[in-house]
C-alpha positions, 0 to 999 in steps of 0.5 A: 712261454711266449705262445702258450695257454698262459698267454690267453690270460684267463680267457679264450675266444672260440666260435663267438664265445668266451671260455675261461682258462685257469692254471691249477697246477704247473703246466695244467690249465682247466677249461671252463664254460662260464662255471662249468668245468670241461677238462684240463690241458696238460703240457708235457716235454715229449717233443724231441726238440724239448718244446712242449706238447699238450694233451687233454683230460676231459672233466670226470674222466681224468686219467682214463684215456690216453689222448694224443698230444699236439704241439698246438695248445689251441687245438687241445683247448678247442677239442675239449670245448667241441667234445664237452660243449659244442659251440652253436653251429659246430 
């Protein structure tokens, strides 16, 4: 995948802060604020054209909610960050 979570190579810059992306299982990336686990981005093949879509699970709430999917993995990562640990000024 040319532009997917794996292209972030372990780090993701957002709102002036660096977060860590760590692939735990195939097509699942955990999002960390330093050592604090915020949630997981999960890739699915739900798009009609076969391209990946991404959904999320918040830390401690895995599988509890049916979060909508997006074709923008960055939006999924930023949603986890905003909901779990809002950046200063957000």
